[in-house]
C-alpha angles and dihedrals in degrees: 000000000000118000126259131196108282094034122125128240124191125217118202142150118245092171131008123030121265132180128223095242092060090052095056093098090054092047092049091047094052092045090051086058090055096257129135117229129216116193116215125236089246094066108104093012121122137194108162104301094341132090093247133309122323093256092055095048090047093047092048092051092044092051092051091044091053097040107102092201092061109081098179138019119212122193116231096208142352129218118110134327110070093093087060092061104036094095091053094059121098109207096184097109092036091058090056094048112016123197134189116280108196135191141066139230108049090010087074090089088060093044091052094045094047094043088055086061088058093252123128124235132185120248100206144145118283125263090242089064097053093102094055101036116113120247093255091056092049092048092048092051092049092048091049093049093047096042095244121155113278127198131170128202119200117196115245117259125201090247093052119113113231116249142082136257139186130199148144118262 
């Protein structure tokens, strides 16, 4: 389901460590869209380069996945580590009531796994980059989350072949 004002989105770290201060732009952005934000237990945790041990990152993701109040999960940061927790995740409840899983980089393992279940995910920028993302990126992300119409125009290049196309991304 697409998000609506008043819905809740969770921000967590399935891979590399991230601190709460660096996520303030993302939190402010989501709140400006009328969303509530839940910060995962992995934010601020550290085990070498990771946001805590595997069991904590898996538990944090599982709790957000199973929490019916959380309508979307947004990764704080990529890097490496998500592949180490994928086999610990139980998708039983998620399959009954899917929610948006957003991010890129190391989140690709989750995108691939969930897409193989026939459930859509959202390949997006990371929460950590909300403060530096350009306005078009922010607007595109908001429109995608809220189910608003999206269209992209790519400037013509001399090697382009004339024509038009439509499709679902």
